[in-house]
N, CA, C and O atoms as a Maestro MAE file, in Angstrom:
{
 s_m_m2io_version
 :::
 2.0.0
}

f_m_ct {
 s_m_title
 :::
 protein
 m_atom[308] {
  # First column is atom index #
  i_m_mmod_type
  r_m_x_coord
  r_m_y_coord
  r_m_z_coord
  i_m_residue_number
  s_m_chain_name
  s_m_pdb_residue_name
  s_m_pdb_atom_name
  i_m_atomic_number
  :::
  1 25 82.614 -70.088 -15.659 1 A "MET " " N  " 7
  2 3 81.213 -69.730 -15.668 1 A "MET " " CA " 6
  3 2 80.843 -69.169 -14.301 1 A "MET " " C  " 6
  4 15 81.106 -69.805 -13.280 1 A "MET " " O  " 8
  5 25 80.232 -67.977 -14.270 2 A "GLY " " N  " 7
  6 3 79.905 -67.321 -13.017 2 A "GLY " " CA " 6
  7 2 78.646 -67.875 -12.376 2 A "GLY " " C  " 6
  8 15 77.841 -68.561 -13.006 2 A "GLY " " O  " 8
  9 25 78.508 -67.553 -11.104 3 A "PHE " " N  " 7
  10 3 77.321 -67.980 -10.377 3 A "PHE " " CA " 6
  11 2 76.132 -67.103 -10.732 3 A "PHE " " C  " 6
  12 15 76.267 -65.890 -10.893 3 A "PHE " " O  " 8
  13 25 74.987 -67.716 -10.850 4 A "THR " " N  " 7
  14 3 73.756 -66.948 -11.040 4 A "THR " " CA " 6
  15 2 73.279 -66.486 -9.674 4 A "THR " " C  " 6
  16 15 73.805 -66.916 -8.648 4 A "THR " " O  " 8
  17 25 72.293 -65.619 -9.660 5 A "ARG " " N  " 7
  18 3 71.751 -65.114 -8.395 5 A "ARG " " CA " 6
  19 2 71.242 -66.274 -7.534 5 A "ARG " " C  " 6
  20 15 71.440 -66.289 -6.319 5 A "ARG " " O  " 8
  21 25 70.588 -67.237 -8.173 6 A "ARG " " N  " 7
  22 3 70.058 -68.383 -7.434 6 A "ARG " " CA " 6
  23 2 71.181 -69.190 -6.798 6 A "ARG " " C  " 6
  24 15 71.081 -69.590 -5.638 6 A "ARG " " O  " 8
  25 25 72.245 -69.428 -7.547 7 A "HIS " " N  " 7
  26 3 73.373 -70.188 -7.012 7 A "HIS " " CA " 6
  27 2 74.017 -69.460 -5.832 7 A "HIS " " C  " 6
  28 15 74.397 -70.082 -4.840 7 A "HIS " " O  " 8
  29 25 74.134 -68.137 -5.953 8 A "ARG " " N  " 7
  30 3 74.712 -67.355 -4.846 8 A "ARG " " CA " 6
  31 2 73.837 -67.469 -3.604 8 A "ARG " " C  " 6
  32 15 74.348 -67.607 -2.492 8 A "ARG " " O  " 8
  33 25 72.507 -67.411 -3.791 9 A "ARG " " N  " 7
  34 3 71.581 -67.501 -2.651 9 A "ARG " " CA " 6
  35 2 71.679 -68.873 -1.990 9 A "ARG " " C  " 6
  36 15 71.677 -68.981 -0.764 9 A "ARG " " O  " 8
  37 25 71.764 -69.908 -2.804 10 A "ILE " " N  " 7
  38 3 71.901 -71.261 -2.257 10 A "ILE " " CA " 6
  39 2 73.202 -71.378 -1.475 10 A "ILE " " C  " 6
  40 15 73.227 -71.967 -0.395 10 A "ILE " " O  " 8
  41 25 74.282 -70.820 -2.015 11 A "LYS " " N  " 7
  42 3 75.576 -70.849 -1.327 11 A "LYS " " CA " 6
  43 2 75.495 -70.087 -0.005 11 A "LYS " " C  " 6
  44 15 76.034 -70.544 1.003 11 A "LYS " " O  " 8
  45 25 74.828 -68.935 0.004 12 A "GLU " " N  " 7
  46 3 74.673 -68.158 1.236 12 A "GLU " " CA " 6
  47 2 73.930 -68.957 2.297 12 A "GLU " " C  " 6
  48 15 74.318 -68.944 3.465 12 A "GLU " " O  " 8
  49 25 72.879 -69.644 1.908 13 A "VAL " " N  " 7
  50 3 72.100 -70.438 2.861 13 A "VAL " " CA " 6
  51 2 72.953 -71.546 3.452 13 A "VAL " " C  " 6
  52 15 72.899 -71.791 4.657 13 A "VAL " " O  " 8
  53 25 73.741 -72.221 2.620 14 A "HIS " " N  " 7
  54 3 74.554 -73.330 3.103 14 A "HIS " " CA " 6
  55 2 75.788 -72.872 3.873 14 A "HIS " " C  " 6
  56 15 76.317 -73.636 4.681 14 A "HIS " " O  " 8
  57 25 76.257 -71.657 3.647 15 A "ASP " " N  " 7
  58 3 77.442 -71.145 4.333 15 A "ASP " " CA " 6
  59 2 77.115 -70.383 5.614 15 A "ASP " " C  " 6
  60 15 78.023 -69.880 6.276 15 A "ASP " " O  " 8
  61 25 75.854 -70.290 5.968 16 A "ARG " " N  " 7
  62 3 75.478 -69.482 7.138 16 A "ARG " " CA " 6
  63 2 76.066 -70.063 8.425 16 A "ARG " " C  " 6
  64 15 76.433 -71.236 8.490 16 A "ARG " " O  " 8
  65 25 76.142 -69.205 9.443 17 A "ASN " " N  " 7
  66 3 76.678 -69.587 10.742 17 A "ASN " " CA " 6
  67 2 75.622 -70.405 11.482 17 A "ASN " " C  " 6
  68 15 74.624 -69.852 11.947 17 A "ASN " " O  " 8
  69 25 75.834 -71.719 11.596 18 A "ILE " " N  " 7
  70 3 74.822 -72.562 12.228 18 A "ILE " " CA " 6
  71 2 74.916 -72.542 13.755 18 A "ILE " " C  " 6
  72 15 74.096 -73.164 14.432 18 A "ILE " " O  " 8
  73 25 75.904 -71.835 14.302 19 A "ASP " " N  " 7
  74 3 76.051 -71.754 15.748 19 A "ASP " " CA " 6
  75 2 75.218 -70.631 16.351 19 A "ASP " " C  " 6
  76 15 75.074 -70.563 17.571 19 A "ASP " " O  " 8
  77 25 74.675 -69.761 15.532 20 A "ASP " " N  " 7
  78 3 73.896 -68.626 16.016 20 A "ASP " " CA " 6
  79 2 72.406 -68.961 15.909 20 A "ASP " " C  " 6
  80 15 71.866 -68.994 14.803 20 A "ASP " " O  " 8
  81 25 71.727 -69.213 17.048 21 A "PRO " " N  " 7
  82 3 70.313 -69.622 16.993 21 A "PRO " " CA " 6
  83 2 69.391 -68.559 16.390 21 A "PRO " " C  " 6
  84 15 68.423 -68.901 15.711 21 A "PRO " " O  " 8
  85 25 69.676 -67.287 16.627 22 A "VAL " " N  " 7
  86 3 68.840 -66.224 16.063 22 A "VAL " " CA " 6
  87 2 68.979 -66.203 14.547 22 A "VAL " " C  " 6
  88 15 67.984 -66.145 13.825 22 A "VAL " " O  " 8
  89 25 70.217 -66.250 14.071 23 A "GLU " " N  " 7
  90 3 70.445 -66.269 12.625 23 A "GLU " " CA " 6
  91 2 69.819 -67.518 12.005 23 A "GLU " " C  " 6
  92 15 69.246 -67.463 10.917 23 A "GLU " " O  " 8
  93 25 69.935 -68.636 12.707 24 A "ASP " " N  " 7
  94 3 69.350 -69.887 12.229 24 A "ASP " " CA " 6
  95 2 67.836 -69.754 12.066 24 A "ASP " " C  " 6
  96 15 67.272 -70.163 11.051 24 A "ASP " " O  " 8
  97 25 67.189 -69.180 13.074 25 A "GLU " " N  " 7
  98 3 65.734 -69.010 13.026 25 A "GLU " " CA " 6
  99 2 65.322 -68.062 11.903 25 A "GLU " " C  " 6
  100 15 64.359 -68.328 11.183 25 A "GLU " " O  " 8
  101 25 66.049 -66.962 11.757 26 A "LEU " " N  " 7
  102 3 65.723 -66.013 10.688 26 A "LEU " " CA " 6
  103 2 65.927 -66.634 9.311 26 A "LEU " " C  " 6
  104 15 65.118 -66.417 8.409 26 A "LEU " " O  " 8
  105 25 66.987 -67.395 9.143 27 A "ASN " " N  " 7
  106 3 67.220 -68.054 7.854 27 A "ASN " " CA " 6
  107 2 66.133 -69.078 7.556 27 A "ASN " " C  " 6
  108 15 65.685 -69.194 6.415 27 A "ASN " " O  " 8
  109 25 65.703 -69.825 8.579 28 A "ASP " " N  " 7
  110 3 64.617 -70.782 8.380 28 A "ASP " " CA " 6
  111 2 63.340 -70.059 7.998 28 A "ASP " " C  " 6
  112 15 62.615 -70.498 7.105 28 A "ASP " " O  " 8
  113 25 63.063 -68.952 8.671 29 A "SER " " N  " 7
  114 3 61.849 -68.196 8.378 29 A "SER " " CA " 6
  115 2 61.871 -67.648 6.966 29 A "SER " " C  " 6
  116 15 60.880 -67.746 6.243 29 A "SER " " O  " 8
  117 25 63.002 -67.067 6.568 30 A "THR " " N  " 7
  118 3 63.053 -66.475 5.233 30 A "THR " " CA " 6
  119 2 63.022 -67.544 4.151 30 A "THR " " C  " 6
  120 15 62.596 -67.272 3.029 30 A "THR " " O  " 8
  121 25 63.462 -68.743 4.467 31 A "ALA " " N  " 7
  122 3 63.410 -69.824 3.484 31 A "ALA " " CA " 6
  123 2 61.972 -70.130 3.092 31 A "ALA " " C  " 6
  124 15 61.709 -70.573 1.974 31 A "ALA " " O  " 8
  125 25 61.042 -69.893 4.012 32 A "TYR " " N  " 7
  126 3 59.632 -70.151 3.740 32 A "TYR " " CA " 6
  127 2 58.843 -68.869 3.532 32 A "TYR " " C  " 6
  128 15 57.617 -68.912 3.422 32 A "TYR " " O  " 8
  129 25 59.516 -67.743 3.477 33 A "GLY " " N  " 7
  130 3 58.842 -66.480 3.218 33 A "GLY " " CA " 6
  131 2 58.007 -65.979 4.376 33 A "GLY " " C  " 6
  132 15 57.067 -65.212 4.166 33 A "GLY " " O  " 8
  133 25 58.323 -66.392 5.596 34 A "GLU " " N  " 7
  134 3 57.496 -66.045 6.739 34 A "GLU " " CA " 6
  135 2 58.178 -65.108 7.722 34 A "GLU " " C  " 6
  136 15 57.693 -64.943 8.841 34 A "GLU " " O  " 8
  137 25 59.269 -64.499 7.342 35 A "VAL " " N  " 7
  138 3 60.002 -63.680 8.303 35 A "VAL " " CA " 6
  139 2 59.175 -62.487 8.761 35 A "VAL " " C  " 6
  140 15 59.203 -62.144 9.942 35 A "VAL " " O  " 8
  141 25 58.446 -61.853 7.863 36 A "MET " " N  " 7
  142 3 57.662 -60.678 8.247 36 A "MET " " CA " 6
  143 2 56.556 -61.060 9.224 36 A "MET " " C  " 6
  144 15 56.359 -60.391 10.239 36 A "MET " " O  " 8
  145 25 55.839 -62.130 8.917 37 A "SER " " N  " 7
  146 3 54.762 -62.525 9.815 37 A "SER " " CA " 6
  147 2 55.322 -62.983 11.155 37 A "SER " " C  " 6
  148 15 54.695 -62.762 12.191 37 A "SER " " O  " 8
  149 25 56.486 -63.616 11.152 38 A "SER " " N  " 7
  150 3 57.097 -64.061 12.398 38 A "SER " " CA " 6
  151 2 57.540 -62.874 13.244 38 A "SER " " C  " 6
  152 15 57.328 -62.857 14.457 38 A "SER " " O  " 8
  153 25 58.149 -61.892 12.611 39 A "LEU " " N  " 7
  154 3 58.656 -60.745 13.359 39 A "LEU " " CA " 6
  155 2 57.544 -59.838 13.861 39 A "LEU " " C  " 6
  156 15 57.660 -59.258 14.940 39 A "LEU " " O  " 8
  157 25 56.469 -59.709 13.095 40 A "PHE " " N  " 7
  158 3 55.414 -58.776 13.465 40 A "PHE " " CA " 6
  159 2 54.209 -59.452 14.102 40 A "PHE " " C  " 6
  160 15 53.231 -58.779 14.426 40 A "PHE " " O  " 8
  161 25 54.257 -60.758 14.287 41 A "GLY " " N  " 7
  162 3 53.176 -61.469 14.949 41 A "GLY " " CA " 6
  163 2 51.903 -61.529 14.128 41 A "GLY " " C  " 6
  164 15 50.808 -61.556 14.690 41 A "GLY " " O  " 8
  165 25 52.026 -61.550 12.818 42 A "TRP " " N  " 7
  166 3 50.843 -61.655 11.964 42 A "TRP " " CA " 6
  167 2 50.264 -63.054 12.078 42 A "TRP " " C  " 6
  168 15 50.925 -63.966 12.576 42 A "TRP " " O  " 8
  169 25 49.034 -63.226 11.621 43 A "THR " " N  " 7
  170 3 48.368 -64.516 11.753 43 A "THR " " CA " 6
  171 2 48.833 -65.497 10.681 43 A "THR " " C  " 6
  172 15 49.274 -65.114 9.598 43 A "THR " " O  " 8
  173 25 48.717 -66.758 11.023 44 A "SER " " N  " 7
  174 3 49.109 -67.815 10.082 44 A "SER " " CA " 6
  175 2 48.082 -67.925 8.960 44 A "SER " " C  " 6
  176 15 47.000 -67.345 9.036 44 A "SER " " O  " 8
  177 25 48.428 -68.664 7.935 45 A "SER " " N  " 7
  178 3 47.495 -68.829 6.810 45 A "SER " " CA " 6
  179 2 46.236 -69.568 7.247 45 A "SER " " C  " 6
  180 15 45.153 -69.293 6.729 45 A "SER " " O  " 8
  181 25 46.356 -70.503 8.191 46 A "GLU " " N  " 7
  182 3 45.178 -71.212 8.688 46 A "GLU " " CA " 6
  183 2 44.243 -70.253 9.417 46 A "GLU " " C  " 6
  184 15 43.028 -70.289 9.224 46 A "GLU " " O  " 8
  185 25 44.822 -69.394 10.257 47 A "GLU " " N  " 7
  186 3 44.008 -68.406 10.971 47 A "GLU " " CA " 6
  187 2 43.366 -67.423 10.002 47 A "GLU " " C  " 6
  188 15 42.224 -67.008 10.201 47 A "GLU " " O  " 8
  189 25 44.090 -67.052 8.963 48 A "GLN " " N  " 7
  190 3 43.535 -66.150 7.957 48 A "GLN " " CA " 6
  191 2 42.357 -66.809 7.245 48 A "GLN " " C  " 6
  192 15 41.338 -66.162 7.004 48 A "GLN " " O  " 8
  193 25 42.489 -68.086 6.909 49 A "GLU " " N  " 7
  194 3 41.399 -68.804 6.242 49 A "GLU " " CA " 6
  195 2 40.165 -68.868 7.131 49 A "GLU " " C  " 6
  196 15 39.046 -68.674 6.655 49 A "GLU " " O  " 8
  197 25 40.362 -69.142 8.434 50 A "GLU " " N  " 7
  198 3 39.238 -69.176 9.372 50 A "GLU " " CA " 6
  199 2 38.561 -67.812 9.440 50 A "GLU " " C  " 6
  200 15 37.333 -67.718 9.439 50 A "GLU " " O  " 8
  201 25 39.354 -66.778 9.498 51 A "ARG " " N  " 7
  202 3 38.816 -65.416 9.564 51 A "ARG " " CA " 6
  203 2 38.034 -65.080 8.296 51 A "ARG " " C  " 6
  204 15 36.960 -64.482 8.370 51 A "ARG " " O  " 8
  205 25 38.559 -65.456 7.147 52 A "VAL " " N  " 7
  206 3 37.876 -65.201 5.875 52 A "VAL " " CA " 6
  207 2 36.534 -65.923 5.854 52 A "VAL " " C  " 6
  208 15 35.524 -65.342 5.456 52 A "VAL " " O  " 8
  209 25 36.518 -67.177 6.276 53 A "GLU " " N  " 7
  210 3 35.261 -67.937 6.289 53 A "GLU " " CA " 6
  211 2 34.249 -67.287 7.232 53 A "GLU " " C  " 6
  212 15 33.065 -67.193 6.907 53 A "GLU " " O  " 8
  213 25 34.710 -66.847 8.382 54 A "HIS " " N  " 7
  214 3 33.828 -66.163 9.340 54 A "HIS " " CA " 6
  215 2 33.250 -64.888 8.722 54 A "HIS " " C  " 6
  216 15 32.049 -64.637 8.818 54 A "HIS " " O  " 8
  217 25 34.098 -64.094 8.097 55 A "LEU " " N  " 7
  218 3 33.632 -62.849 7.480 55 A "LEU " " CA " 6
  219 2 32.696 -63.122 6.304 55 A "LEU " " C  " 6
  220 15 31.737 -62.379 6.091 55 A "LEU " " O  " 8
  221 25 32.967 -64.179 5.543 56 A "ASN " " N  " 7
  222 3 32.069 -64.549 4.448 56 A "ASN " " CA " 6
  223 2 30.696 -64.940 4.980 56 A "ASN " " C  " 6
  224 15 29.675 -64.560 4.407 56 A "ASN " " O  " 8
  225 25 30.667 -65.688 6.058 57 A "GLU " " N  " 7
  226 3 29.386 -66.084 6.656 57 A "GLU " " CA " 6
  227 2 28.621 -64.856 7.149 57 A "GLU " " C  " 6
  228 15 27.412 -64.752 6.942 57 A "GLU " " O  " 8
  229 25 29.315 -63.936 7.795 58 A "LEU " " N  " 7
  230 3 28.658 -62.699 8.238 58 A "LEU " " CA " 6
  231 2 28.095 -61.922 7.056 58 A "LEU " " C  " 6
  232 15 26.990 -61.385 7.128 58 A "LEU " " O  " 8
  233 25 28.854 -61.866 5.978 59 A "SER " " N  " 7
  234 3 28.398 -61.158 4.774 59 A "SER " " CA " 6
  235 2 27.146 -61.811 4.203 59 A "SER " " C  " 6
  236 15 26.212 -61.122 3.794 59 A "SER " " O  " 8
  237 25 27.127 -63.140 4.177 60 A "ARG " " N  " 7
  238 3 25.939 -63.844 3.668 60 A "ARG " " CA " 6
  239 2 24.722 -63.557 4.542 60 A "ARG " " C  " 6
  240 15 23.629 -63.325 4.026 60 A "ARG " " O  " 8
  241 25 24.905 -63.572 5.861 61 A "GLU " " N  " 7
  242 3 23.798 -63.283 6.776 61 A "GLU " " CA " 6
  243 2 23.277 -61.864 6.583 61 A "GLU " " C  " 6
  244 15 22.067 -61.644 6.534 61 A "GLU " " O  " 8
  245 25 24.185 -60.910 6.475 62 A "LEU " " N  " 7
  246 3 23.765 -59.519 6.277 62 A "LEU " " CA " 6
  247 2 23.037 -59.344 4.947 62 A "LEU " " C  " 6
  248 15 22.057 -58.603 4.868 62 A "LEU " " O  " 8
  249 25 23.509 -60.015 3.912 63 A "ALA " " N  " 7
  250 3 22.856 -59.930 2.603 63 A "ALA " " CA " 6
  251 2 21.453 -60.526 2.673 63 A "ALA " " C  " 6
  252 15 20.522 -59.976 2.085 63 A "ALA " " O  " 8
  253 25 21.289 -61.640 3.381 64 A "ARG " " N  " 7
  254 3 19.968 -62.260 3.560 64 A "ARG " " CA " 6
  255 2 19.020 -61.308 4.274 64 A "ARG " " C  " 6
  256 15 17.883 -61.106 3.850 64 A "ARG " " O  " 8
  257 25 19.511 -60.724 5.373 65 A "GLU " " N  " 7
  258 3 18.686 -59.782 6.142 65 A "GLU " " CA " 6
  259 2 18.293 -58.578 5.293 65 A "GLU " " C  " 6
  260 15 17.155 -58.113 5.364 65 A "GLU " " O  " 8
  261 25 19.214 -58.081 4.504 66 A "LYS " " N  " 7
  262 3 18.929 -56.923 3.652 66 A "LYS " " CA " 6
  263 2 17.859 -57.271 2.620 66 A "LYS " " C  " 6
  264 15 16.947 -56.481 2.380 66 A "LYS " " O  " 8
  265 25 17.970 -58.459 2.007 67 A "ARG " " N  " 7
  266 3 16.960 -58.889 1.023 67 A "ARG " " CA " 6
  267 2 15.587 -59.018 1.667 67 A "ARG " " C  " 6
  268 15 14.581 -58.605 1.090 67 A "ARG " " O  " 8
  269 25 15.550 -59.597 2.870 68 A "GLN " " N  " 7
  270 3 14.274 -59.759 3.571 68 A "GLN " " CA " 6
  271 2 13.659 -58.403 3.889 68 A "GLN " " C  " 6
  272 15 12.452 -58.214 3.738 68 A "GLN " " O  " 8
  273 25 14.476 -57.474 4.323 69 A "LYS " " N  " 7
  274 3 13.992 -56.132 4.638 69 A "LYS " " CA " 6
  275 2 13.455 -55.450 3.379 69 A "LYS " " C  " 6
  276 15 12.416 -54.791 3.426 69 A "LYS " " O  " 8
  277 25 14.154 -55.605 2.261 70 A "GLN " " N  " 7
  278 3 13.700 -55.012 0.997 70 A "GLN " " CA " 6
  279 2 12.372 -55.621 0.557 70 A "GLN " " C  " 6
  280 15 11.500 -54.908 0.060 70 A "GLN " " O  " 8
  281 25 12.208 -56.934 0.735 71 A "LEU " " N  " 7
  282 3 10.950 -57.588 0.372 71 A "LEU " " CA " 6
  283 2 9.796 -57.081 1.235 71 A "LEU " " C  " 6
  284 15 8.692 -56.864 0.734 71 A "LEU " " O  " 8
  285 25 10.048 -56.893 2.528 72 A "LYS " " N  " 7
  286 3 9.015 -56.364 3.427 72 A "LYS " " CA " 6
  287 2 8.611 -54.961 3.005 72 A "LYS " " C  " 6
  288 15 7.427 -54.624 2.996 72 A "LYS " " O  " 8
  289 25 9.597 -54.144 2.657 73 A "ASN " " N  " 7
  290 3 9.309 -52.769 2.236 73 A "ASN " " CA " 6
  291 2 8.524 -52.752 0.928 73 A "ASN " " C  " 6
  292 15 7.659 -51.895 0.745 73 A "ASN " " O  " 8
  293 25 8.808 -53.673 0.024 74 A "LYS " " N  " 7
  294 3 8.080 -53.753 -1.246 74 A "LYS " " CA " 6
  295 2 6.622 -54.132 -1.005 74 A "LYS " " C  " 6
  296 15 5.719 -53.593 -1.645 74 A "LYS " " O  " 8
  297 25 6.400 -55.059 -0.082 75 A "LYS " " N  " 7
  298 3 5.040 -55.508 0.215 75 A "LYS " " CA " 6
  299 2 4.213 -54.391 0.837 75 A "LYS " " C  " 6
  300 15 3.002 -54.332 0.624 75 A "LYS " " O  " 8
  301 25 4.844 -53.507 1.600 76 A "LYS " " N  " 7
  302 3 4.139 -52.392 2.247 76 A "LYS " " CA " 6
  303 2 3.691 -51.359 1.225 76 A "LYS " " C  " 6
  304 15 2.687 -50.681 1.446 76 A "LYS " " O  " 8
  305 25 4.395 -51.219 0.127 77 A "THR " " N  " 7
  306 3 4.052 -50.188 -0.862 77 A "THR " " CA " 6
  307 2 3.163 -50.693 -1.949 77 A "THR " " C  " 6
  308 15 2.796 -49.936 -2.848 77 A "THR " " O  " 8
  :::
 }
 m_bond[307] {
  # First column is bond index #
  i_m_from
  i_m_to
  i_m_order
  :::
  1 1 2 1
  2 2 3 1
  3 3 4 2
  4 3 5 1
  5 5 6 1
  6 6 7 1
  7 7 8 2
  8 7 9 1
  9 9 10 1
  10 10 11 1
  11 11 12 2
  12 11 13 1
  13 13 14 1
  14 14 15 1
  15 15 16 2
  16 15 17 1
  17 17 18 1
  18 18 19 1
  19 19 20 2
  20 19 21 1
  21 21 22 1
  22 22 23 1
  23 23 24 2
  24 23 25 1
  25 25 26 1
  26 26 27 1
  27 27 28 2
  28 27 29 1
  29 29 30 1
  30 30 31 1
  31 31 32 2
  32 31 33 1
  33 33 34 1
  34 34 35 1
  35 35 36 2
  36 35 37 1
  37 37 38 1
  38 38 39 1
  39 39 40 2
  40 39 41 1
  41 41 42 1
  42 42 43 1
  43 43 44 2
  44 43 45 1
  45 45 46 1
  46 46 47 1
  47 47 48 2
  48 47 49 1
  49 49 50 1
  50 50 51 1
  51 51 52 2
  52 51 53 1
  53 53 54 1
  54 54 55 1
  55 55 56 2
  56 55 57 1
  57 57 58 1
  58 58 59 1
  59 59 60 2
  60 59 61 1
  61 61 62 1
  62 62 63 1
  63 63 64 2
  64 63 65 1
  65 65 66 1
  66 66 67 1
  67 67 68 2
  68 67 69 1
  69 69 70 1
  70 70 71 1
  71 71 72 2
  72 71 73 1
  73 73 74 1
  74 74 75 1
  75 75 76 2
  76 75 77 1
  77 77 78 1
  78 78 79 1
  79 79 80 2
  80 79 81 1
  81 81 82 1
  82 82 83 1
  83 83 84 2
  84 83 85 1
  85 85 86 1
  86 86 87 1
  87 87 88 2
  88 87 89 1
  89 89 90 1
  90 90 91 1
  91 91 92 2
  92 91 93 1
  93 93 94 1
  94 94 95 1
  95 95 96 2
  96 95 97 1
  97 97 98 1
  98 98 99 1
  99 99 100 2
  100 99 101 1
  101 101 102 1
  102 102 103 1
  103 103 104 2
  104 103 105 1
  105 105 106 1
  106 106 107 1
  107 107 108 2
  108 107 109 1
  109 109 110 1
  110 110 111 1
  111 111 112 2
  112 111 113 1
  113 113 114 1
  114 114 115 1
  115 115 116 2
  116 115 117 1
  117 117 118 1
  118 118 119 1
  119 119 120 2
  120 119 121 1
  121 121 122 1
  122 122 123 1
  123 123 124 2
  124 123 125 1
  125 125 126 1
  126 126 127 1
  127 127 128 2
  128 127 129 1
  129 129 130 1
  130 130 131 1
  131 131 132 2
  132 131 133 1
  133 133 134 1
  134 134 135 1
  135 135 136 2
  136 135 137 1
  137 137 138 1
  138 138 139 1
  139 139 140 2
  140 139 141 1
  141 141 142 1
  142 142 143 1
  143 143 144 2
  144 143 145 1
  145 145 146 1
  146 146 147 1
  147 147 148 2
  148 147 149 1
  149 149 150 1
  150 150 151 1
  151 151 152 2
  152 151 153 1
  153 153 154 1
  154 154 155 1
  155 155 156 2
  156 155 157 1
  157 157 158 1
  158 158 159 1
  159 159 160 2
  160 159 161 1
  161 161 162 1
  162 162 163 1
  163 163 164 2
  164 163 165 1
  165 165 166 1
  166 166 167 1
  167 167 168 2
  168 167 169 1
  169 169 170 1
  170 170 171 1
  171 171 172 2
  172 171 173 1
  173 173 174 1
  174 174 175 1
  175 175 176 2
  176 175 177 1
  177 177 178 1
  178 178 179 1
  179 179 180 2
  180 179 181 1
  181 181 182 1
  182 182 183 1
  183 183 184 2
  184 183 185 1
  185 185 186 1
  186 186 187 1
  187 187 188 2
  188 187 189 1
  189 189 190 1
  190 190 191 1
  191 191 192 2
  192 191 193 1
  193 193 194 1
  194 194 195 1
  195 195 196 2
  196 195 197 1
  197 197 198 1
  198 198 199 1
  199 199 200 2
  200 199 201 1
  201 201 202 1
  202 202 203 1
  203 203 204 2
  204 203 205 1
  205 205 206 1
  206 206 207 1
  207 207 208 2
  208 207 209 1
  209 209 210 1
  210 210 211 1
  211 211 212 2
  212 211 213 1
  213 213 214 1
  214 214 215 1
  215 215 216 2
  216 215 217 1
  217 217 218 1
  218 218 219 1
  219 219 220 2
  220 219 221 1
  221 221 222 1
  222 222 223 1
  223 223 224 2
  224 223 225 1
  225 225 226 1
  226 226 227 1
  227 227 228 2
  228 227 229 1
  229 229 230 1
  230 230 231 1
  231 231 232 2
  232 231 233 1
  233 233 234 1
  234 234 235 1
  235 235 236 2
  236 235 237 1
  237 237 238 1
  238 238 239 1
  239 239 240 2
  240 239 241 1
  241 241 242 1
  242 242 243 1
  243 243 244 2
  244 243 245 1
  245 245 246 1
  246 246 247 1
  247 247 248 2
  248 247 249 1
  249 249 250 1
  250 250 251 1
  251 251 252 2
  252 251 253 1
  253 253 254 1
  254 254 255 1
  255 255 256 2
  256 255 257 1
  257 257 258 1
  258 258 259 1
  259 259 260 2
  260 259 261 1
  261 261 262 1
  262 262 263 1
  263 263 264 2
  264 263 265 1
  265 265 266 1
  266 266 267 1
  267 267 268 2
  268 267 269 1
  269 269 270 1
  270 270 271 1
  271 271 272 2
  272 271 273 1
  273 273 274 1
  274 274 275 1
  275 275 276 2
  276 275 277 1
  277 277 278 1
  278 278 279 1
  279 279 280 2
  280 279 281 1
  281 281 282 1
  282 282 283 1
  283 283 284 2
  284 283 285 1
  285 285 286 1
  286 286 287 1
  287 287 288 2
  288 287 289 1
  289 289 290 1
  290 290 291 1
  291 291 292 2
  292 291 293 1
  293 293 294 1
  294 294 295 1
  295 295 296 2
  296 295 297 1
  297 297 298 1
  298 298 299 1
  299 299 300 2
  300 299 301 1
  301 301 302 1
  302 302 303 1
  303 303 304 2
  304 303 305 1
  305 305 306 1
  306 306 307 1
  307 307 308 2
  :::
 }
}
């Protein structure tokens, strides 16, 4: 019975050269799907969540201000 793709990947992970710190770090990163963010210095998921919350709050404030401005304009006419 042949190896499936998953079995081959598991074998590759376990057969890697553990004496090479760079290879070790890259394998650890790819195991968690973070190699791209690690290599390119992208933000972590926690930082992304903070940024999203900040942008959502700004959006709510702008929407409030826009509604208030529209109400003032309606009252003038």
